[in-house]
N, C-alpha and C positions, 0 to 999 in steps of 0.2 A: 529293620533287624533291629537299632538299636533299644528301640520301645520293647522288645524282644526282651535284651538282655539288659535293660531296668528293670523289667520285669520278674526274669530270672534271679537277678541279686536282691530283689526284696524279697525270694523265699528264703527262709535260713534253716531249713530241714536239707537232708542229705539228699532229699531227689531234686529239690533244686541246685545243690552242686553239681548233681551229677548230670543236670540239663546244661549248664553254666560248660562243664568238662565235654559235652556231645556238639554243643555248638561252638567252642572254640576247636573241635576237631575237625567238623563239616566244614569250617570256612580256612582252615588249615588245609585241610585237602582242595577246595575249590582254589587258594592262592598258588599250589603245587601243580595241578594241573595247569592251568593258565600258562605259568610261569614255565612247566616243562613245553608246553609247543612252542613258547617266542625262544625256550633256550635248543630247542634241534633245529631252528629255523638257524639263529645266530652259527650253532655248532656245524651247518652246514656250508655257511661263507668260511668261519673257521677253518677248518678240514682243509678244503680244497685251498685254498692260500695259504696253509701251513705246507700240504703238500705241492706247490710251484714257489717254493722258499720265499713267501710274499712277508715280511715282518708285520707281526700283530702287536701290536703296542697295549688294545685294551679288550676284553671282552665280557661284556655286561649285559645282565637281564634288568631293565628298566633304564632309565637316564637317569644320571649323577650331574645335572648344571651345577654350577656353583649357586650356593644358597644362603645368600647375604642380605639381610635389613637392616641398612645404617650401620653400627658398629656391630652389630648381631650376626656372627657365622654358622650359620647352623650343617650340618652333617648334608652331604650328599649323597652318601651312601647309606644303604642299612648295614656293611661290612665287606671287606675289601684284601685281599692277599696278592702279593707277587709272585709268580714263580717262572722264573727262566726271565725272559724279556716280556713277557706280557702280566696287566695287572687285570687281575679278575672280580669282579664285583657285582653286587646287586643295587642297581641305582635306587633313590629316594622317590623317584617318580615311576609308576609302575603301568606306564602306556606301549612296551614295546623292550627292543634292548638294541647292542649294535655291536659290531665289531670295528673296531677304528685300527685300518691297516696305517703303514708308513705311504705316504703321497695320497690319501684318500681322506677326505672329510664331507660331510653334508651339510655342515654349518658353513653360508655362504660368506660369512664373514672371515672364515677361518680359511677358506681356499685358497687365496695367493699366500698364505702364510705357509699352507702344509705343503702346497707345491715348491716353494722354495725349499724347505727341508728336505725335501727329495732330490734336490737337484744338487749334486756334489762334483766338480770338475775331477774326474781320472784322468790317472798319469797311463802313457801307453802301456805301464805294466799290467796297471790297474785292469785297463781296456783287453787285453787277452786273457786275464782269470776270470772277464764275465762268462755268465752261464750260457752253454749252445742254447741255451732258452729262447732267450733273447737274440739273438744273432739275426733274426729276422726284422728286426726294429732299424729304423734310420743312424746311420753312425752318428750324424750331429744330434741327433736324441738321447741316443746311449751313453755320449761323452757326457753329458750333464745328470745322468739319473741315474741315483742310488739303486743299484743293481737289486736289492730288496724291495723296492717301492715298488706299489702297484702296478702306476704307469710305467715302470721299466718292462712289464711282462707283454708277450704278444696278447693279441685284440682274443684270440682265441682262447686263452688262459682267463682273462681277466673277464671273458663273458660264462666260462664255467662257474668263475667265483661267486659271479652276482647269479647267477641262478641255482647257486648250490641251496641256500637256501629253502630256494622255493621246492625243489625237489625234495629234500629233507622232511618239509611239511606234508607233501605226497605222499613221499614213502611212508613215514609215520603214522600219518592219518588212516592210511588204509590197516596196517599193523595195530593201533589202538581198536578199529574197528574188528578186526580179524579175533584179536584179544577178548573184547567184548562178546564175541558170538561162540569162543571157543569156552568161554566162561557161564554163558548163559544170559539171554537178553529179555528182560520179560515185558511184556506191552500188551498192550489194550484192544483185543482185536474188532475188525471190524462190522462187529455183529451187531445190526440192528435193533435197539428196543424198542424204538419209538420215533415216532416223526413229530415234528413241531404242528401246531394246529394254522393252517394255512400256509404251511411252507411250500416250498416244489416237490417235494418225495411226499408229503401229505395229499398234494392236490392230484399226482398221479397214480396214487393210491398202493405205494409202497407198503408192504406188509411185514410188520416186525417178527424176527427170526431169520431172516436171509442174512448172508454174509456178504458185502463188497466186496469182491475178487477185481475189478477191474474199473477204472475210472477216468477219460480224459486220455485213453490209450495207454495207461500205465496197467501192466497185470501183475496182481499177484496173489497167489492164492493165500499166502500168510502175509496180508499186508495189514500195516499196525494202522488205528485209528487216526492218529496225529498225523501221521503222513497221506492220509487220504483229506484229511483238513487243509493240509498243506498245498497240495494239487488243486484243490478245489481255488483256494486261495490265491493261487499264483495264475490259474485259470482266467479269476475273475478280473484282476491285474491286467491280462494280455485282452480280452475282451468279455467285458462285464455284459454282452447280449448272448453270448453263445449258449446252445445248448450242451450238456456235457454229457457222454456216453457213459453208463452207468450199466454196472452189470452186478447183481447178484444171485449168490448160489442157495438155495432151498434143498437140501439133501443132494441127490443126484440134478435135479432142474435148475438151470441156470435162467433167468428174467432178466431180459434188457428194457433198460428206460433210456430216453432223451431228456435229461432235466435241466430245465433254466436253475440259474441263480437267483435268492434274493440277496439283498444287503444286512449286514447286521445290525441291529438298533441303536444308531447314532454313528454309525460307521459306515457310510455309503461305500467305501474301499474296501471291506471287508466281506468276503462274498461267501455264503454256505448254501447247502441244498437241504438242510433243515431236518439231520436225522441226528438221533440221540443213543449215543452207548448203550448194549444191555448189561445188566446186573443177573447175578446170579440167585439161589436162594440163601446163603449163607450172611448173617448178621452181622455188621460191621468188625472187625476186629480192635480198631482203636477207638470207635465211638458207634456206638448200637442205636442210638435215635437222635434225632437234632432235641437240641435244648427247647424248654418247657415249652413242650408237643406232649399228647398224649401216651405215645409210645414211650416218652423220656420218664413219664410219671409210671407207666408198667412195668418195661422190662430194666433189668438189674444189672449188675459188673460181670455175673456170671454167665449172663449169655451172650457174652463178647464172642464173636464164630460160631455161635449155635446154627444149627441148620434146621430152614422150617419143613417138619416132614408133611403135615397137611392143614389145610385152610378149611376152618367150617363145616369138616369131616370129608374133605377132598385131598386125598393123596397127592403128592406133588410128584408127578410122573419124572424121575430121573434118568429116562431113558429118551425124552424129549431132548428135541436139540437145542432150545431154550426152555428149561422148567418151569424159571421163574414167569412166564407169559401169562398163562392162565390167572395165578395167583395175584400179579398186579394187577390183572384186568378186571376181577371180582374187586378187589380194593378200590379200584378207580369210576367204578361202576356202580359200587354202594357204600356212598358216604354214609349217607344216616346210618347202618347196620353196623352192629356190633361185630369183630372178626377174631373168630376162635384160631388160636394158632396150638398145633402142638410144636415145641422146639427140641432137637436133640445138642446137648450142651457137649462142648467137647469134652469131657469127660465122659462123653454116651451113655450119660442120664436124659431121661426127656422128662418136660414138665408140660402143662397147658398156660396158657396166658391168652386174657380175652385184650383185644385192642379196642375202647371203644371210640365212636365218632368225636372229630376233633371240633370242640367246640372253637365256636369263632369269636373276637371280638371287634370291635366296631366304634367309632364316633357318631353314629347315628344317621348318618349318611348310606343310602341306596344308590349306587351309580345305574344309570342306564347304556340299554344295547344299542348299539348303532346297526348301520347296514350290514349287508351281509360282504365278506370282502372277497370269499375264494370257497372253490367246490373242490369235492372230489370227482375228479374225471369218470363217468357213469355212474358214482355214486345214487344212493338212496334220495338227496334231494334234487340232484340233477335230473334222475328219472322223473321225480314228481313235478318239475316243471319250474324249480323254483331257480332264481338267476341272481348273477351279482348285482349289488345294487339295491336288490329286492330290503326294506325294513319290516321285520317282525312287528303287529298291532297287536295280534293276539295271539294266545295258546291256548287250546281247549277252551277257550272263550274268556280267559283271561286277560283283560286288558292291564291293568296295573302290572308293569312288567318290570323287572331289574336284571341286572348280570347274575347276581347270583341267584334268586327263584328260578330263573330261565334254565341256567346251568342243571339244578336240584330238579327240576324235571324232565331234563333230558334224559340226566342221568337214569330213569326208571328204564330207557329202551324200550319205550312199547309205541305205537303208531299214536301219532299226533297230527289236531288240525291246526291249520297254520290260518291266521288274516296277515297279510301282507301288503304293503304300501310298495308300487310299482308306478313312479312318474304319479301321473292323477289320477290312476288305476286303484283300485281296492282288490284283491283277489284271494279267494280261499285255495286252497291246497291241504291236501294228506301226504303226509312222509309215512312209511314204513320202516323202521331201521334194518340194518344189516347185523350180520355178525362181527362186524369188524370191531378189532380189539382198543379196548382204552387202556395202554399200559403206563400211561404217566397221567398228570395231572393235564386240565381241558385247558390250558393256556400257554403261550407261547411264552418265551423267556424274560422277555418284558411284561408282560400281559396285554398286549395289545389288542391280541385278539382270541379269543376262547370256539371252541369246538366240543362237543360231544361226537367220538369218530363213526358211531352205528349210523347218523345223519348226514353224515358228509357234507355240511356245511361250517363255515367259520364265521361268527361275527362280529364287526368292533365292537369296543368296550371304549364308551366316552366318559369325558368325564363333566358330562350332562349329570344332575341331581336327578333321581328319579322320586325320593323321598326323604324327610328328614325326621328323624325323632326330635323332639324338642328337649325331652328329659337329659338328653346328652350337653344342652348348650349351658356353658359356665356364663358366659355374659356375649353380651353385642347383639346384633340383630339374627334373627332366626334365619335358616337356609329354607328356601324355595323349592317346590319341585320346578325345574328347567332352568335353573342357576347352573352357569357354569363356572366349576373350579378353578382358581387360577394361580394359586401359593397355597402351601400349607407349611407350616415354622414349627416346631416344637420349642415350646416356652424354655426357658433358661432356668427357670428356677423351679423346674420338675427337679423331686429328690429320687434319687434309685439304691437300691441299697448295694453292697458290698459285690455281690454276685454279676452287676452292672458292669465293674472295673474290668473286669475278665475276658478275655475272648472266650467263646462268641458273641457274646452278648455285650460287650464293649462296641466292638463292629456296629451291632445295631443301634446305639446310643450317637455314634461315630458320624454315621451315616444321616440318620434323623435331625442333626442337631443343623445341619445346611438346610437353609430353605428346598422346599421340594416343590420345584418350577413347572409344573404340567408339560408334559413335552411326549415325544417318543420313546425317550429312554426313563422319564418319571413318570408313570402313565398313573390313573387314579385306581385303576385296581392293584399296581404295586405298591403305591402308599397302603391298602387295606392289606394286604397279603406282610407288610415292614413290620406292621404294631401289632403285630400276634405275638410276638415276644414281649411286648413291653407291659409293663401292669397296671391292672386298673386304675382308674383315678391318672394318668397321663395327659397333661394337657397340649393343646395346640391351636396356634391360631390358624385359621382360613379367610383369603382372600376369593370372593368368589363374584361373577358379572352376573347380574340380573337381566335377564334375556329381555330385550324389548328398549327397556333403559340406559340399557350399557353401566349402570350406576355398579360402582365397586362396594362390595358387603363385605365387613367384618365381622368376624365371629369366633366367638374360644369355645372351643370343643373339648369333651374328656372322653377317654376310653372305657368301656363299661363292656361287661359282656354280651353277647346277642343274643336275643332270644330265640332267633328263628334259625340262623344258619348254621351251616358246620361247612368244614374245609375239609378238600378231597384228599388232601395231605396231611397224614396222621405222626407224620418223623419217625417213620422205622428206615432207619439206614441198612443199607445192602450193600454187598461188596461188587464191586464192577467185575466184569469177567477179567482173567489175567493171565494169559500163556506166557511161556517162558520158551524162547529160539535157540535151540543148543546145535551148534555143527558138532556131526559126531567125528568127524575127523579134521586134522590140520590142516588136508584141504580144501575142505569146506568150508573151514572157518575163514582162511584167505580169500577162498571165493566170493563169499558172501562179503568180508572187509574190503575187495576190490570192488564190489557191485554198491555196496553203503556208496565209499569215499567216489563212485563215480555218480551216484546220484545227488551226493552233496556240491560236488563241482558244479553238475549244470542248474542244481539252485542257485550255485551264485551265479554262473552265466547268465542265466534267465533274471535274477533280479536286475542286473547293473543293465542289458539291454531294456526291461524293462523301467527302470531308473533315467538311461539317457532319452527314453522316447515320453515321460512326464505320467509315469501309467502307477509310479510309486508316490504317497504322499510323506509328506515332512516326518510326521508323527512314527511314522512305520521304520524307521531310522532310529538304530540305538547304537549308543556307545558304551565307554567301558561300566557305567552303573548297571546298565541292563543286561551286560556280558555277565559279570557278575551275580546279578540276580537269577539270572537262566542257570546260571553256571551252580550255583548255591541249590534250584528248585532239583536238578539233576542228580548232584551228587547225595543230593538227601533221598533219593530213589534208590541208589545204589551203585557200586563201582563199574558196572557193565553200561548204566545208561549214562556216567560220566565220561566214559571212555566215548562214547558215541557222539556227546556232546564236542569232544577234544576232536573227532575226527572230522566234524561239522568247523568248529575252530579253525583247523589246522588246513581246511580248506577254503573256508574264508582268509585266512590271511596269505597262504600261495597266492590266489587272484589279487587280491588288491594288491600286495606288496611288487605283483609284477605288472600292475597298470603302467603305461606309457607317461608317467608324471615325473619330472625331474624331482629327485631326492629320495624317490621308490629305487626296487631293485630292479623297475621293470624302463625306470627313465634312464638308470645307465644302462642298460643295454641298448637305449634308442642310441644314447650317444656311441657307444660301441660298434653297431650296427653302423652308423655314419661313417666313423673311423675307418672300418672296414670295406666301406667302399670307395670313400676317399683317398684312403690312404695316407691319412695323416690324420689326428686328434683333433677334435673341434677346437675352434678357437677357444683359450682359458675363459675371455673374459664373458662370450655369446654362453659357456657354461655355465659361469659362475653367475651370470643374469637369470638365465633359466631357470636355474637349481632354487635361486632368490623367491621365483615365482613361484615355483613349485613348492618351498617350505612356507609360504604365505595362504596357499592352497590347503596346504596341509593342515596348517593351526587353524586357521577359519572353520576347515571341517570338524576341526576336533574340538572347538569352543562349541559349534553347532550342534552336535550330537550330545555333549555335555549337558548343556542347556535343555536339550530336547528332552532327555534323561531324568534331569531335575522337574522340567513341567510337568512330565507324564508321572511323578512320583508327587507331588503337588497336587493336580486333577486327577 
């Protein structure tokens, strides 16, 4: 965020000033939203306490500890005022809030002093004037308690006071959601636009165009894509080996699957079923194309939001469930052919553009394909006899294979003759492709696996060199076939034009400035994809291991235009599907709001249950920084999405505050239950020590999540 602000301040035009104002308003909304959730929680305590006659000395959003460093005394609040007997303010530390009641203090160091403040010996006349509400308390205790102190109130009243904050969060959370649905909640539907090569959905033969209406027992005809992903994630935490029941609707038909889950690359705890969202035939409204692509060179500002009417003479069928699928299938199945598009701009005018093949850049290295890693159930490859573990030796008699050439050959989707190695055997197979749609690039999200869907097999992409063009060598030893790439580092003395100082191109430079160590996350093909936006001449140092000898070879290479290869993605930016769910009445809005709040409550309970069972990794736990990041993202999407975020935050605050930990509301409730059972208060010394333990636990948790947030930002 700081870098964004610095970039905005660097702009001297009115657009830059407007951006600064917009950013300020956005983060003001974020702060007000989070502050509102805290406010209503404390308001619950405050109103309940006032109702029962408890003196409230402070009402703060945020904490206001003394801020003194040597002789320098800093303000402890952003602002405060006194009205009646209560001081209202905003504390300097935005990590919660509190209501300070007479006779109650969560700071263990002050509990004895606060208990003494609440005690005042009453005269007999004063005792006669005590409120009837405290008449059921022991007389000896009443003689020592200020009638307006919290301890002077009967147990049931104190229970209401302590639980009122949680109650308010639950109620207002449902109200936030109801308002959001009444206003209209935009969401991405669970329409399957593509499946990840080699993933569970791909192996099961899930066809693009269907809409997920049930997953893991959750049934919803208007399910949100993010909720589907959350359900898969949580199911993976509970049992990563289970198969999820998934139902997809295709028109009037429902197709059911039992899908296993796969790990997200580099995140073993993050489970996925491997489906991608669907896209419309509308060009991007904010960005019409990806920078430094052939589409970026062809499409212009006036094309933003334009509708694709036809491609290469084929009209878009707007009556189809997902009209973009035939276009995407053609685009990714014909990477070497120009594509002529007829566009209807937002002003209703039509014009024709030609998107040429996307030329590739390289550093002279071709990488080798590895073994077959997955098959589509009952797909073309499986029917032809191909098995997982087979290694392709040749295709149509061509033996010098590399990943790029193999994919381009398969993209023709004509019958192929393969020679494969299976253990010690060499077999010949013929595969006739099916009409399976190719609606996305033929590689997975980190380019570990590749597949042309019509053939029904996914193969591994290796870091092993298949061939090397020495004309790309700047200095050092030439790279040889069978060398295994270890690390790639962009040299620091590369010079880039000013356009690379701004996003998104600055992100490319920043990402490649760190050593690219080959792994499941940083793959050889991932590197090839990442350099496509860099200028010709950019130099890298490559460390590779020589097969057989184990010698580490150092080579400096440069980027040039690839004379043979083209990319599958041409950089056309399409708008994803986005629906808006609007309640038709206040009653329906409240029903949807209550359902949303129940779902979020269930998510919190489910998370806590898995945390206790040790199924949640530390990096999945977020603190205040991550909360603000997510809050900013949701606020940027609109008021209704921000309200749904506040619903989620309200439910989290409600449940976490009611955990039976001394110093939290739940801890106070435990003490009150003990008092109700025993007929007397818990020993003050015991309560103080337990509260101290709770305070230390809470402080340790806060420090942990804060450092966890900072670590995630740095990494």
